[in-house]
PDB file of N, CA, C and O in Angstrom:
ATOM      1  N   MET A   1      47.813  35.984 215.711  1.00  0.00           N
ATOM      2  CA  MET A   1      47.011  36.917 216.041  1.00  0.00           C
ATOM      3  C   MET A   1      47.761  38.304 215.713  1.00  0.00           C
ATOM      4  O   MET A   1      48.960  38.515 215.900  1.00  0.00           O
ATOM      5  N   ILE A   2      46.698  39.326 215.121  1.00  0.00           N
ATOM      6  CA  ILE A   2      47.396  40.549 214.542  1.00  0.00           C
ATOM      7  C   ILE A   2      46.816  41.760 215.521  1.00  0.00           C
ATOM      8  O   ILE A   2      45.634  42.082 215.643  1.00  0.00           O
ATOM      9  N   ASP A   3      47.924  42.320 216.158  1.00  0.00           N
ATOM     10  CA  ASP A   3      47.622  43.488 216.967  1.00  0.00           C
ATOM     11  C   ASP A   3      47.767  44.800 216.160  1.00  0.00           C
ATOM     12  O   ASP A   3      48.686  45.044 215.378  1.00  0.00           O
ATOM     13  N   LEU A   4      46.693  45.636 216.473  1.00  0.00           N
ATOM     14  CA  LEU A   4      46.616  46.979 215.768  1.00  0.00           C
ATOM     15  C   LEU A   4      46.853  47.967 216.870  1.00  0.00           C
ATOM     16  O   LEU A   4      46.271  47.899 217.952  1.00  0.00           O
ATOM     17  N   TYR A   5      47.790  48.950 216.535  1.00  0.00           N
ATOM     18  CA  TYR A   5      47.984  50.160 217.409  1.00  0.00           C
ATOM     19  C   TYR A   5      48.004  51.307 216.379  1.00  0.00           C
ATOM     20  O   TYR A   5      48.271  51.153 215.187  1.00  0.00           O
ATOM     21  N   THR A   6      47.711  52.394 216.933  1.00  0.00           N
ATOM     22  CA  THR A   6      47.711  53.716 216.243  1.00  0.00           C
ATOM     23  C   THR A   6      48.858  54.786 216.781  1.00  0.00           C
ATOM     24  O   THR A   6      49.341  54.820 217.914  1.00  0.00           O
ATOM     25  N   SER A   7      49.159  55.638 215.672  1.00  0.00           N
ATOM     26  CA  SER A   7      50.021  56.755 216.005  1.00  0.00           C
ATOM     27  C   SER A   7      49.615  57.824 214.977  1.00  0.00           C
ATOM     28  O   SER A   7      49.655  57.681 213.755  1.00  0.00           O
ATOM     29  N   LYS A   8      49.247  58.832 215.601  1.00  0.00           N
ATOM     30  CA  LYS A   8      48.726  60.000 214.672  1.00  0.00           C
ATOM     31  C   LYS A   8      47.741  59.736 213.395  1.00  0.00           C
ATOM     32  O   LYS A   8      47.690  60.251 212.278  1.00  0.00           O
ATOM     33  N   GLY A   9      46.965  58.688 214.056  1.00  0.00           N
ATOM     34  CA  GLY A   9      45.740  58.445 213.224  1.00  0.00           C
ATOM     35  C   GLY A   9      46.190  57.288 212.044  1.00  0.00           C
ATOM     36  O   GLY A   9      45.347  56.991 211.198  1.00  0.00           O
ATOM     37  N   ILE A  10      47.359  56.728 212.013  1.00  0.00           N
ATOM     38  CA  ILE A  10      47.838  55.772 211.326  1.00  0.00           C
ATOM     39  C   ILE A  10      47.990  54.431 211.998  1.00  0.00           C
ATOM     40  O   ILE A  10      48.654  54.228 213.015  1.00  0.00           O
ATOM     41  N   PHE A  11      47.207  53.419 211.224  1.00  0.00           N
ATOM     42  CA  PHE A  11      47.142  52.030 211.867  1.00  0.00           C
ATOM     43  C   PHE A  11      48.412  51.299 211.700  1.00  0.00           C
ATOM     44  O   PHE A  11      48.883  51.261 210.564  1.00  0.00           O
ATOM     45  N   TYR A  12      48.978  50.767 212.578  1.00  0.00           N
ATOM     46  CA  TYR A  12      50.277  49.774 212.350  1.00  0.00           C
ATOM     47  C   TYR A  12      49.796  48.338 212.854  1.00  0.00           C
ATOM     48  O   TYR A  12      49.006  48.046 213.752  1.00  0.00           O
ATOM     49  N   ILE A  13      50.509  47.562 212.007  1.00  0.00           N
ATOM     50  CA  ILE A  13      50.161  46.045 212.447  1.00  0.00           C
ATOM     51  C   ILE A  13      51.382  45.431 212.803  1.00  0.00           C
ATOM     52  O   ILE A  13      52.439  45.639 212.207  1.00  0.00           O
ATOM     53  N   SER A  14      51.239  44.640 213.817  1.00  0.00           N
ATOM     54  CA  SER A  14      52.487  44.052 214.555  1.00  0.00           C
ATOM     55  C   SER A  14      53.109  42.838 213.875  1.00  0.00           C
ATOM     56  O   SER A  14      54.236  42.387 214.079  1.00  0.00           O
ATOM     57  N   MET A  15      52.044  42.321 212.904  1.00  0.00           N
ATOM     58  CA  MET A  15      52.334  41.150 211.984  1.00  0.00           C
ATOM     59  C   MET A  15      53.444  41.610 211.141  1.00  0.00           C
ATOM     60  O   MET A  15      53.520  42.811 210.880  1.00  0.00           O
ATOM     61  N   GLY A  16      54.298  40.795 210.696  1.00  0.00           N
ATOM     62  CA  GLY A  16      55.776  41.383 209.775  1.00  0.00           C
ATOM     63  C   GLY A  16      55.205  42.020 208.625  1.00  0.00           C
ATOM     64  O   GLY A  16      54.355  41.419 207.967  1.00  0.00           O
ATOM     65  N   LYS A  17      55.574  43.146 208.321  1.00  0.00           N
ATOM     66  CA  LYS A  17      55.438  44.045 207.349  1.00  0.00           C
ATOM     67  C   LYS A  17      55.734  43.311 206.112  1.00  0.00           C
ATOM     68  O   LYS A  17      54.916  43.438 205.201  1.00  0.00           O
ATOM     69  N   VAL A  18      56.781  42.550 205.916  1.00  0.00           N
ATOM     70  CA  VAL A  18      57.256  41.971 204.919  1.00  0.00           C
ATOM     71  C   VAL A  18      56.250  40.822 204.350  1.00  0.00           C
ATOM     72  O   VAL A  18      56.129  40.578 203.150  1.00  0.00           O
ATOM     73  N   GLU A  19      55.612  40.213 205.299  1.00  0.00           N
ATOM     74  CA  GLU A  19      54.611  39.045 205.198  1.00  0.00           C
ATOM     75  C   GLU A  19      53.421  39.674 204.315  1.00  0.00           C
ATOM     76  O   GLU A  19      53.013  39.203 203.253  1.00  0.00           O
ATOM     77  N   LEU A  20      52.930  40.869 204.983  1.00  0.00           N
ATOM     78  CA  LEU A  20      51.632  41.543 204.395  1.00  0.00           C
ATOM     79  C   LEU A  20      52.297  42.104 202.882  1.00  0.00           C
ATOM     80  O   LEU A  20      51.583  42.076 201.880  1.00  0.00           O
ATOM     81  N   VAL A  21      53.434  42.509 202.828  1.00  0.00           N
ATOM     82  CA  VAL A  21      53.850  42.986 201.394  1.00  0.00           C
ATOM     83  C   VAL A  21      53.690  41.853 200.455  1.00  0.00           C
ATOM     84  O   VAL A  21      53.172  42.006 199.349  1.00  0.00           O
ATOM     85  N   LEU A  22      54.198  40.543 200.955  1.00  0.00           N
ATOM     86  CA  LEU A  22      54.235  39.420 200.170  1.00  0.00           C
ATOM     87  C   LEU A  22      52.973  39.103 199.562  1.00  0.00           C
ATOM     88  O   LEU A  22      52.865  38.979 198.342  1.00  0.00           O
ATOM     89  N   GLU A  23      52.068  38.974 200.317  1.00  0.00           N
ATOM     90  CA  GLU A  23      50.646  38.532 199.994  1.00  0.00           C
ATOM     91  C   GLU A  23      50.118  39.688 198.973  1.00  0.00           C
ATOM     92  O   GLU A  23      49.601  39.259 197.941  1.00  0.00           O
ATOM     93  N   LYS A  24      50.172  40.812 199.101  1.00  0.00           N
ATOM     94  CA  LYS A  24      49.815  42.091 198.316  1.00  0.00           C
ATOM     95  C   LYS A  24      50.555  41.865 197.028  1.00  0.00           C
ATOM     96  O   LYS A  24      49.976  41.657 195.962  1.00  0.00           O
ATOM     97  N   SER A  25      51.724  41.909 197.155  1.00  0.00           N
ATOM     98  CA  SER A  25      52.650  41.793 195.785  1.00  0.00           C
ATOM     99  C   SER A  25      52.175  40.450 194.984  1.00  0.00           C
ATOM    100  O   SER A  25      52.234  40.468 193.755  1.00  0.00           O
ATOM    101  N   LYS A  26      51.775  39.458 195.562  1.00  0.00           N
ATOM    102  CA  LYS A  26      51.330  38.347 194.819  1.00  0.00           C
ATOM    103  C   LYS A  26      50.090  38.692 194.077  1.00  0.00           C
ATOM    104  O   LYS A  26      49.921  38.105 193.008  1.00  0.00           O
ATOM    105  N   ASP A  27      49.140  39.599 194.491  1.00  0.00           N
ATOM    106  CA  ASP A  27      47.892  39.865 194.124  1.00  0.00           C
ATOM    107  C   ASP A  27      48.325  40.761 192.816  1.00  0.00           C
ATOM    108  O   ASP A  27      47.940  40.469 191.684  1.00  0.00           O
ATOM    109  N   ILE A  28      49.112  41.808 193.083  1.00  0.00           N
ATOM    110  CA  ILE A  28      49.490  42.622 192.229  1.00  0.00           C
ATOM    111  C   ILE A  28      50.043  42.134 190.805  1.00  0.00           C
ATOM    112  O   ILE A  28      49.584  42.522 189.731  1.00  0.00           O
ATOM    113  N   LEU A  29      51.140  41.189 190.966  1.00  0.00           N
ATOM    114  CA  LEU A  29      51.879  40.623 190.049  1.00  0.00           C
ATOM    115  C   LEU A  29      50.913  39.622 189.054  1.00  0.00           C
ATOM    116  O   LEU A  29      51.105  39.461 187.848  1.00  0.00           O
ATOM    117  N   ARG A  30      49.870  39.014 189.830  1.00  0.00           N
ATOM    118  CA  ARG A  30      48.983  38.173 189.098  1.00  0.00           C
ATOM    119  C   ARG A  30      48.116  38.850 187.936  1.00  0.00           C
ATOM    120  O   ARG A  30      47.873  38.416 186.810  1.00  0.00           O
ATOM    121  N   GLU A  31      47.659  40.239 188.649  1.00  0.00           N
ATOM    122  CA  GLU A  31      46.891  41.054 187.748  1.00  0.00           C
ATOM    123  C   GLU A  31      47.809  41.826 186.777  1.00  0.00           C
ATOM    124  O   GLU A  31      47.257  42.217 185.749  1.00  0.00           O
ATOM    125  N   ASP A  32      48.711  42.021 186.883  1.00  0.00           N
ATOM    126  CA  ASP A  32      49.608  42.955 185.744  1.00  0.00           C
ATOM    127  C   ASP A  32      50.578  42.080 185.119  1.00  0.00           C
ATOM    128  O   ASP A  32      51.577  41.749 185.756  1.00  0.00           O
ATOM    129  N   THR A  33      50.381  41.660 183.904  1.00  0.00           N
ATOM    130  CA  THR A  33      51.095  40.981 183.196  1.00  0.00           C
ATOM    131  C   THR A  33      52.336  41.415 182.331  1.00  0.00           C
ATOM    132  O   THR A  33      53.151  40.687 181.764  1.00  0.00           O
ATOM    133  N   ARG A  34      52.268  42.818 182.377  1.00  0.00           N
ATOM    134  CA  ARG A  34      53.393  43.572 181.682  1.00  0.00           C
ATOM    135  C   ARG A  34      54.666  43.481 182.413  1.00  0.00           C
ATOM    136  O   ARG A  34      55.701  43.811 181.835  1.00  0.00           O
ATOM    137  N   GLY A  35      54.687  43.090 183.556  1.00  0.00           N
ATOM    138  CA  GLY A  35      55.911  43.203 184.561  1.00  0.00           C
ATOM    139  C   GLY A  35      55.932  44.508 185.213  1.00  0.00           C
ATOM    140  O   GLY A  35      55.482  45.514 184.666  1.00  0.00           O
ATOM    141  N   MET A  36      56.526  44.498 186.546  1.00  0.00           N
ATOM    142  CA  MET A  36      56.489  45.667 187.555  1.00  0.00           C
ATOM    143  C   MET A  36      57.953  45.755 187.962  1.00  0.00           C
ATOM    144  O   MET A  36      58.655  44.757 188.121  1.00  0.00           O
ATOM    145  N   THR A  37      58.363  46.975 188.119  1.00  0.00           N
ATOM    146  CA  THR A  37      59.597  47.302 188.937  1.00  0.00           C
ATOM    147  C   THR A  37      59.355  47.464 190.348  1.00  0.00           C
ATOM    148  O   THR A  37      58.239  47.707 190.806  1.00  0.00           O
ATOM    149  N   ILE A  38      60.515  47.316 191.115  1.00  0.00           N
ATOM    150  CA  ILE A  38      60.421  47.463 192.451  1.00  0.00           C
ATOM    151  C   ILE A  38      59.781  48.883 192.958  1.00  0.00           C
ATOM    152  O   ILE A  38      59.131  48.978 193.999  1.00  0.00           O
ATOM    153  N   GLN A  39      60.040  49.905 192.125  1.00  0.00           N
ATOM    154  CA  GLN A  39      59.363  51.161 192.568  1.00  0.00           C
ATOM    155  C   GLN A  39      57.976  51.057 192.440  1.00  0.00           C
ATOM    156  O   GLN A  39      57.271  51.334 193.410  1.00  0.00           O
ATOM    157  N   GLU A  40      57.364  50.610 191.128  1.00  0.00           N
ATOM    158  CA  GLU A  40      56.156  50.697 190.803  1.00  0.00           C
ATOM    159  C   GLU A  40      55.416  49.881 192.010  1.00  0.00           C
ATOM    160  O   GLU A  40      54.508  50.471 192.594  1.00  0.00           O
ATOM    161  N   ILE A  41      55.734  48.647 192.384  1.00  0.00           N
ATOM    162  CA  ILE A  41      55.340  47.894 193.360  1.00  0.00           C
ATOM    163  C   ILE A  41      55.178  48.650 194.649  1.00  0.00           C
ATOM    164  O   ILE A  41      54.114  48.662 195.267  1.00  0.00           O
ATOM    165  N   SER A  42      56.428  49.375 195.095  1.00  0.00           N
ATOM    166  CA  SER A  42      56.411  49.905 196.363  1.00  0.00           C
ATOM    167  C   SER A  42      55.364  51.102 196.348  1.00  0.00           C
ATOM    168  O   SER A  42      54.605  51.316 197.293  1.00  0.00           O
ATOM    169  N   ASP A  43      55.398  51.865 195.182  1.00  0.00           N
ATOM    170  CA  ASP A  43      54.417  52.887 195.104  1.00  0.00           C
ATOM    171  C   ASP A  43      52.985  52.352 195.164  1.00  0.00           C
ATOM    172  O   ASP A  43      52.242  53.095 195.806  1.00  0.00           O
ATOM    173  N   LYS A  44      52.453  51.351 194.707  1.00  0.00           N
ATOM    174  CA  LYS A  44      51.269  50.574 194.751  1.00  0.00           C
ATOM    175  C   LYS A  44      50.770  50.298 196.301  1.00  0.00           C
ATOM    176  O   LYS A  44      49.646  50.474 196.772  1.00  0.00           O
ATOM    177  N   LEU A  45      51.940  49.822 196.925  1.00  0.00           N
ATOM    178  CA  LEU A  45      51.623  49.307 198.376  1.00  0.00           C
ATOM    179  C   LEU A  45      51.884  50.321 199.281  1.00  0.00           C
ATOM    180  O   LEU A  45      51.544  50.166 200.454  1.00  0.00           O
ATOM    181  N   HIS A  46      52.489  51.437 198.881  1.00  0.00           N
ATOM    182  CA  HIS A  46      52.808  52.505 199.823  1.00  0.00           C
ATOM    183  C   HIS A  46      53.754  51.933 200.948  1.00  0.00           C
ATOM    184  O   HIS A  46      53.477  52.070 202.139  1.00  0.00           O
ATOM    185  N   VAL A  47      54.880  51.290 200.507  1.00  0.00           N
ATOM    186  CA  VAL A  47      55.806  51.002 201.338  1.00  0.00           C
ATOM    187  C   VAL A  47      57.284  51.272 200.680  1.00  0.00           C
ATOM    188  O   VAL A  47      57.350  51.504 199.473  1.00  0.00           O
ATOM    189  N   SER A  48      58.362  51.241 201.415  1.00  0.00           N
ATOM    190  CA  SER A  48      59.585  51.604 200.867  1.00  0.00           C
ATOM    191  C   SER A  48      60.185  50.604 199.861  1.00  0.00           C
ATOM    192  O   SER A  48      59.931  49.403 199.957  1.00  0.00           O
ATOM    193  N   ARG A  49      60.961  51.089 198.919  1.00  0.00           N
ATOM    194  CA  ARG A  49      61.491  50.276 197.996  1.00  0.00           C
ATOM    195  C   ARG A  49      62.378  49.047 198.668  1.00  0.00           C
ATOM    196  O   ARG A  49      62.522  47.989 198.055  1.00  0.00           O
ATOM    197  N   ILE A  50      62.887  49.242 199.810  1.00  0.00           N
ATOM    198  CA  ILE A  50      63.677  48.314 200.392  1.00  0.00           C
ATOM    199  C   ILE A  50      62.594  47.159 200.800  1.00  0.00           C
ATOM    200  O   ILE A  50      62.809  45.983 200.506  1.00  0.00           O
ATOM    201  N   THR A  51      61.538  47.526 201.423  1.00  0.00           N
ATOM    202  CA  THR A  51      60.674  46.551 201.868  1.00  0.00           C
ATOM    203  C   THR A  51      60.239  45.820 200.677  1.00  0.00           C
ATOM    204  O   THR A  51      60.295  44.590 200.657  1.00  0.00           O
ATOM    205  N   ALA A  52      59.809  46.502 199.683  1.00  0.00           N
ATOM    206  CA  ALA A  52      59.271  45.779 198.388  1.00  0.00           C
ATOM    207  C   ALA A  52      60.329  44.877 197.831  1.00  0.00           C
ATOM    208  O   ALA A  52      60.005  43.779 197.377  1.00  0.00           O
ATOM    209  N   ALA A  53      61.609  45.288 197.839  1.00  0.00           N
ATOM    210  CA  ALA A  53      62.720  44.517 197.210  1.00  0.00           C
ATOM    211  C   ALA A  53      62.965  43.304 198.088  1.00  0.00           C
ATOM    212  O   ALA A  53      63.467  42.332 197.524  1.00  0.00           O
ATOM    213  N   ILE A  54      62.693  43.214 199.359  1.00  0.00           N
ATOM    214  CA  ILE A  54      63.000  42.114 200.337  1.00  0.00           C
ATOM    215  C   ILE A  54      61.857  41.213 199.939  1.00  0.00           C
ATOM    216  O   ILE A  54      62.092  40.028 199.702  1.00  0.00           O
ATOM    217  N   ALA A  55      60.617  41.707 199.849  1.00  0.00           N
ATOM    218  CA  ALA A  55      59.281  40.657 199.516  1.00  0.00           C
ATOM    219  C   ALA A  55      59.686  40.187 198.152  1.00  0.00           C
ATOM    220  O   ALA A  55      59.630  38.962 198.043  1.00  0.00           O
ATOM    221  N   LEU A  56      60.066  40.812 197.118  1.00  0.00           N
ATOM    222  CA  LEU A  56      60.272  40.213 196.049  1.00  0.00           C
ATOM    223  C   LEU A  56      61.471  39.315 195.880  1.00  0.00           C
ATOM    224  O   LEU A  56      61.499  38.454 195.000  1.00  0.00           O
ATOM    225  N   ALA A  57      62.467  39.519 196.731  1.00  0.00           N
ATOM    226  CA  ALA A  57      63.404  38.461 196.649  1.00  0.00           C
ATOM    227  C   ALA A  57      63.083  37.178 197.193  1.00  0.00           C
ATOM    228  O   ALA A  57      63.574  36.105 196.842  1.00  0.00           O
ATOM    229  N   LYS A  58      62.127  37.391 198.172  1.00  0.00           N
ATOM    230  CA  LYS A  58      61.587  36.045 199.064  1.00  0.00           C
ATOM    231  C   LYS A  58      60.857  35.420 198.035  1.00  0.00           C
ATOM    232  O   LYS A  58      61.039  34.212 197.883  1.00  0.00           O
ATOM    233  N   LEU A  59      59.823  36.190 197.076  1.00  0.00           N
ATOM    234  CA  LEU A  59      58.961  35.428 196.189  1.00  0.00           C
ATOM    235  C   LEU A  59      59.976  34.736 194.960  1.00  0.00           C
ATOM    236  O   LEU A  59      59.762  33.627 194.470  1.00  0.00           O
ATOM    237  N   GLU A  60      61.008  35.548 194.616  1.00  0.00           N
ATOM    238  CA  GLU A  60      61.918  35.040 193.771  1.00  0.00           C
ATOM    239  C   GLU A  60      62.762  33.670 194.025  1.00  0.00           C
ATOM    240  O   GLU A  60      63.118  32.850 193.179  1.00  0.00           O
ATOM    241  N   GLY A  61      62.995  33.654 195.522  1.00  0.00           N
ATOM    242  CA  GLY A  61      63.687  32.636 195.946  1.00  0.00           C
ATOM    243  C   GLY A  61      62.786  31.238 195.995  1.00  0.00           C
ATOM    244  O   GLY A  61      63.228  30.097 195.861  1.00  0.00           O
ATOM    245  N   ALA A  62      61.428  31.625 196.218  1.00  0.00           N
ATOM    246  CA  ALA A  62      60.492  30.428 196.310  1.00  0.00           C
ATOM    247  C   ALA A  62      59.951  29.892 194.992  1.00  0.00           C
ATOM    248  O   ALA A  62      59.243  28.903 194.803  1.00  0.00           O
ATOM    249  N   GLY A  63      60.525  30.910 193.986  1.00  0.00           N
ATOM    250  CA  GLY A  63      60.156  30.315 192.544  1.00  0.00           C
ATOM    251  C   GLY A  63      58.752  30.665 192.031  1.00  0.00           C
ATOM    252  O   GLY A  63      58.161  30.139 191.088  1.00  0.00           O
ATOM    253  N   LEU A  64      58.337  31.646 192.826  1.00  0.00           N
ATOM    254  CA  LEU A  64      56.859  32.096 192.532  1.00  0.00           C
ATOM    255  C   LEU A  64      56.790  33.315 191.315  1.00  0.00           C
ATOM    256  O   LEU A  64      55.736  33.541 190.720  1.00  0.00           O
ATOM    257  N   ILE A  65      57.903  33.973 191.065  1.00  0.00           N
ATOM    258  CA  ILE A  65      58.034  34.971 190.108  1.00  0.00           C
ATOM    259  C   ILE A  65      59.199  34.876 189.357  1.00  0.00           C
ATOM    260  O   ILE A  65      60.189  34.312 189.824  1.00  0.00           O
ATOM    261  N   ASP A  66      59.189  35.457 188.037  1.00  0.00           N
ATOM    262  CA  ASP A  66      60.421  35.494 187.151  1.00  0.00           C
ATOM    263  C   ASP A  66      60.779  36.930 187.359  1.00  0.00           C
ATOM    264  O   ASP A  66      59.937  37.764 187.692  1.00  0.00           O
ATOM    265  N   VAL A  67      62.157  37.236 187.142  1.00  0.00           N
ATOM    266  CA  VAL A  67      62.673  38.454 187.003  1.00  0.00           C
ATOM    267  C   VAL A  67      63.528  38.688 185.618  1.00  0.00           C
ATOM    268  O   VAL A  67      64.435  37.928 185.278  1.00  0.00           O
ATOM    269  N   ARG A  68      63.174  39.690 184.964  1.00  0.00           N
ATOM    270  CA  ARG A  68      63.880  40.048 183.687  1.00  0.00           C
ATOM    271  C   ARG A  68      64.711  41.448 183.981  1.00  0.00           C
ATOM    272  O   ARG A  68      64.202  42.472 184.435  1.00  0.00           O
ATOM    273  N   VAL A  69      65.951  41.288 183.661  1.00  0.00           N
ATOM    274  CA  VAL A  69      66.753  42.469 183.888  1.00  0.00           C
ATOM    275  C   VAL A  69      66.894  43.154 182.555  1.00  0.00           C
ATOM    276  O   VAL A  69      67.207  42.530 181.541  1.00  0.00           O
ATOM    277  N   ILE A  70      66.639  44.554 182.574  1.00  0.00           N
ATOM    278  CA  ILE A  70      66.635  45.274 181.414  1.00  0.00           C
ATOM    279  C   ILE A  70      67.500  46.531 181.820  1.00  0.00           C
ATOM    280  O   ILE A  70      67.060  47.476 182.476  1.00  0.00           O
ATOM    281  N   GLY A  71      68.788  46.416 181.344  1.00  0.00           N
ATOM    282  CA  GLY A  71      69.608  47.702 181.634  1.00  0.00           C
ATOM    283  C   GLY A  71      69.756  47.512 183.207  1.00  0.00           C
ATOM    284  O   GLY A  71      70.009  46.383 183.628  1.00  0.00           O
ATOM    285  N   ASN A  72      69.596  48.652 184.156  1.00  0.00           N
ATOM    286  CA  ASN A  72      69.492  48.742 185.456  1.00  0.00           C
ATOM    287  C   ASN A  72      68.392  48.443 185.970  1.00  0.00           C
ATOM    288  O   ASN A  72      68.369  48.483 187.200  1.00  0.00           O
ATOM    289  N   CYS A  73      67.183  48.067 185.292  1.00  0.00           N
ATOM    290  CA  CYS A  73      65.978  47.863 185.798  1.00  0.00           C
ATOM    291  C   CYS A  73      65.459  46.421 185.831  1.00  0.00           C
ATOM    292  O   CYS A  73      65.627  45.743 184.817  1.00  0.00           O
ATOM    293  N   LYS A  74      64.863  45.900 186.864  1.00  0.00           N
ATOM    294  CA  LYS A  74      64.179  44.603 186.917  1.00  0.00           C
ATOM    295  C   LYS A  74      62.893  44.541 186.702  1.00  0.00           C
ATOM    296  O   LYS A  74      62.215  45.469 187.142  1.00  0.00           O
ATOM    297  N   LEU A  75      62.323  43.596 186.077  1.00  0.00           N
ATOM    298  CA  LEU A  75      60.725  43.622 185.803  1.00  0.00           C
ATOM    299  C   LEU A  75      60.289  42.312 186.433  1.00  0.00           C
ATOM    300  O   LEU A  75      60.726  41.252 185.984  1.00  0.00           O
ATOM    301  N   HIS A  76      59.527  42.340 187.354  1.00  0.00           N
ATOM    302  CA  HIS A  76      59.019  41.171 188.101  1.00  0.00           C
ATOM    303  C   HIS A  76      57.703  40.767 187.562  1.00  0.00           C
ATOM    304  O   HIS A  76      56.813  41.608 187.434  1.00  0.00           O
ATOM    305  N   TYR A  77      57.528  39.521 187.236  1.00  0.00           N
ATOM    306  CA  TYR A  77      56.418  38.718 186.632  1.00  0.00           C
ATOM    307  C   TYR A  77      55.941  37.595 187.370  1.00  0.00           C
ATOM    308  O   TYR A  77      56.736  36.825 187.910  1.00  0.00           O
ATOM    309  N   TRP A  78      54.709  37.443 187.436  1.00  0.00           N
ATOM    310  CA  TRP A  78      54.104  36.343 188.056  1.00  0.00           C
ATOM    311  C   TRP A  78      54.608  35.095 187.373  1.00  0.00           C
ATOM    312  O   TRP A  78      54.758  35.218 186.157  1.00  0.00           O
ATOM    313  N   ARG A  79      54.924  33.825 187.937  1.00  0.00           N
ATOM    314  CA  ARG A  79      55.484  32.858 186.906  1.00  0.00           C
ATOM    315  C   ARG A  79      54.171  31.991 186.654  1.00  0.00           C
ATOM    316  O   ARG A  79      53.425  31.550 187.528  1.00  0.00           O
ATOM    317  N   LEU A  80      54.047  31.843 185.288  1.00  0.00           N
ATOM    318  CA  LEU A  80      52.919  30.899 184.849  1.00  0.00           C
ATOM    319  C   LEU A  80      53.624  29.464 184.922  1.00  0.00           C
ATOM    320  O   LEU A  80      54.796  29.229 184.626  1.00  0.00           O
ATOM    321  N   ARG A  81      52.769  28.653 185.330  1.00  0.00           N
ATOM    322  CA  ARG A  81      53.136  27.253 185.574  1.00  0.00           C
ATOM    323  C   ARG A  81      52.682  26.608 184.238  1.00  0.00           C
ATOM    324  O   ARG A  81      51.703  26.992 183.597  1.00  0.00           O
ATOM    325  N   LYS A  82      53.526  25.555 183.879  1.00  0.00           N
ATOM    326  CA  LYS A  82      53.131  24.824 182.854  1.00  0.00           C
ATOM    327  C   LYS A  82      52.566  23.634 183.248  1.00  0.00           C
ATOM    328  O   LYS A  82      52.918  23.029 184.261  1.00  0.00           O
ATOM    329  N   LYS A  83      51.563  23.211 182.368  1.00  0.00           N
ATOM    330  CA  LYS A  83      50.668  22.068 182.836  1.00  0.00           C
ATOM    331  C   LYS A  83      50.876  20.900 181.765  1.00  0.00           C
ATOM    332  O   LYS A  83      50.270  19.836 181.886  1.00  0.00           O
TER     333      LYS A  83
END
């Protein structure tokens, strides 16, 4: 069950924020094939870079995304499964 509560007109959800970001990140990475940085993902989802980084680390650990390091930047891609 998801509980909603408000503070100053903003809705907060008691379900774990990281779980919500995980689901939304999956959708974003499936649509964008050029790869995205943590900052780009956090900007799209309106969350902190830390929250986005935690969600992406979980996706990487689950083997759902690939990460390409370019200098001090990491590009995150949805992993395409070979058939």
